[in-house]
C-alpha positions in Angstrom: 0.0 0.0 0.3 1.4 3.3 -0.9 0.7 6.1 2.1 1.6 8.9 3.1 0.6 10.2 6.9 2.8 13.3 7.3 1.2 16.2 5.1 1.1 19.2 6.3 -0.6 22.4 4.9 -0.1 26.2 4.1 -1.9 26.7 7.3 2.0 25.8 9.0 3.1 28.7 7.2 6.0 26.6 5.4 4.3 24.3 3.2 2.2 25.7 0.0 -0.6 24.8 -2.4 -4.3 24.2 -1.3 -5.6 20.9 0.5 -7.3 19.7 -2.8 -3.9 20.1 -3.9 -2.1 17.0 -1.9 -5.3 14.5 -2.2 -4.7 15.2 -6.2 -0.7 14.9 -6.2 -1.4 11.5 -3.9 -4.1 9.7 -6.8 -1.6 10.8 -10.1 1.3 8.9 -7.5 -0.9 6.0 -6.6 -1.6 6.6 -3.4 -3.7 4.5 -1.0 -4.2 6.4 1.6 -3.2 10.3 2.6 -2.9 11.4 6.0 -3.4 15.2 7.3 -1.1 15.6 9.8 -1.0 19.7 10.5 1.0 21.7 12.9 -1.3 21.3 16.0 -2.3 25.2 17.3 -1.5 25.1 20.8 -3.7 27.2 23.2 -1.8 29.4 24.5 -3.4 31.2 27.5 -1.5 34.5 25.5 -2.5 33.7 22.3 1.2 33.5 21.4 1.6 31.3 17.6 4.7 30.6 16.0 3.9 31.6 12.7 6.3 29.5 10.2 5.7 26.4 12.6 2.0 25.9 13.0 -1.6 26.8 12.4 -3.3 30.0 14.4 -6.1 27.9 16.7 -9.2 29.5 15.0 -7.8 28.1 11.7 -8.4 24.7 13.3 -12.1 24.5 12.5 -11.5 24.9 8.2 -8.5 23.1 8.2 -10.9 20.0 10.2 -13.9 20.4 7.8 -11.3 21.1 4.7 -9.9 17.8 4.7 -13.0 15.6 5.7 -14.7 17.5 3.2 -12.2 16.2 0.5 -11.9 12.6 2.4 -15.4 12.4 1.3 -15.5 14.2 -2.0 -12.8 11.7 -3.1 -13.7 8.4 -0.5 -13.8 6.3 -4.5 -10.1 7.4 -5.0 -8.3 7.5 -1.9 -8.6 6.9 1.8 -8.0 10.3 3.6 -7.1 10.1 7.3 -7.8 13.5 9.8 -4.5 14.4 12.2 -1.9 16.2 13.9 1.6 16.7 14.5 2.6 17.6 17.8 5.6 18.0 20.0 5.9 16.8 23.6 4.1 19.6 25.7 3.8 18.3 29.3 1.3 21.3 29.9 -0.7 20.3 27.4 -1.2 16.8 27.2 -4.3 17.1 28.9 -5.9 19.4 26.5 -4.1 17.5 23.1 -6.3 14.1 24.5 -9.5 15.9 25.3 -9.1 17.7 21.4 -8.1 14.6 19.8 -11.0 12.9 21.3 -13.4 15.8 20.9 -12.6 16.2 17.1 -12.5 12.3 16.5 -8.9 11.6 15.0 -7.6 9.2 13.1 -3.8 9.8 14.6 -1.5 11.6 15.9 2.2 11.9 15.6 4.9 13.2 17.3 7.2 15.7 15.8 9.4 16.8 18.9 11.0 20.1 17.4 11.2 22.4 20.9 11.0 21.5 24.3 8.9 22.3 26.5 7.0 25.0 23.9 7.8 26.6 21.0 8.3 30.5 22.9 11.1 29.2 24.9 11.9 25.8 24.9 15.1 24.9 23.3 14.8 23.8 19.2 15.4 20.6 19.2 17.2 20.9 16.1 19.9 22.9 17.2 21.2 20.2 19.6 24.8 19.9 19.9 26.0 18.7 23.8 25.5 15.0 25.0 23.3 16.4 27.8 20.8 18.3 25.3 20.9 14.8 22.9 19.5 13.0 26.5 17.0 16.1 26.8 15.6 15.5 22.8 15.2 11.3 23.8 13.9 11.8 27.0 11.1 14.3 26.4 10.3 12.1 23.2 10.2 8.8 25.3 7.9 10.8 27.4 6.0 11.7 24.4 5.4 7.9 23.5 4.9 7.0 27.1 1.1 9.3 27.1 -0.5 6.6 24.9 -1.2 10.1 22.3 0.6 8.9 19.5 0.8 6.8 16.5 4.5 6.8 15.5 7.4 9.3 16.0 8.4 12.0 13.1 11.7 12.7 11.9 14.2 12.1 14.7 16.6 13.3 11.7 16.0 16.6 13.2 18.9 16.4 15.3 22.1 17.7 14.0 24.3 16.0 16.9 28.2 16.7 15.9 29.0 15.0 19.4 30.6 11.2 20.0 29.0 9.1 17.7 29.2 6.6 20.5 26.9 9.0 22.8 24.5 9.5 19.5 24.2 6.0 19.1 23.4 4.9 22.7 21.0 7.5 22.7 18.7 7.1 19.7 19.0 3.1 20.2 17.6 4.2 23.5 14.8 5.9 22.0 14.1 3.4 19.1 14.2 0.6 21.7 11.2 2.9 23.8 9.1 3.1 20.5 10.0 -0.5 19.9 8.0 -1.4 23.4 5.0 0.5 22.4 5.0 -0.7 19.3 5.0 2.3 17.6 
């Protein structure tokens, strides 16, 4: 089966085209399944939104409605799923679980870009030290332990330039944690 479950939309600020463009391209390429998983809009109390990383909270209903309308429109040509890509932000895990249930999402992806939040947290793509690498793996494992995520996206975000043995040890720890949870 040809499938892609890591599809963003222009709402996140770093993708282009219409939602339907992605569906038509997937059909043209012979895909059986397409999962939309734009970056979740965290409900920060102060309204902060990282405009080049994720959609705004007020865009979420339009995103869900668009994906579901496309799923109905193209149901005879491709199976379309609805989800989000999310970090492990401990303060928002209860909100995320409730939002997932309320919106009847098909899945969530753990895409751990930032530590704790994307306003003040460290960007994991800038990891250089062994301690920072351990922090990334610890955070990702905690995210996997929530049971909210179907899979872990792009651990290749890490640009660690330190000891190869430390890198291998930490990434093996992450892989084993995923394997233990059948993720």
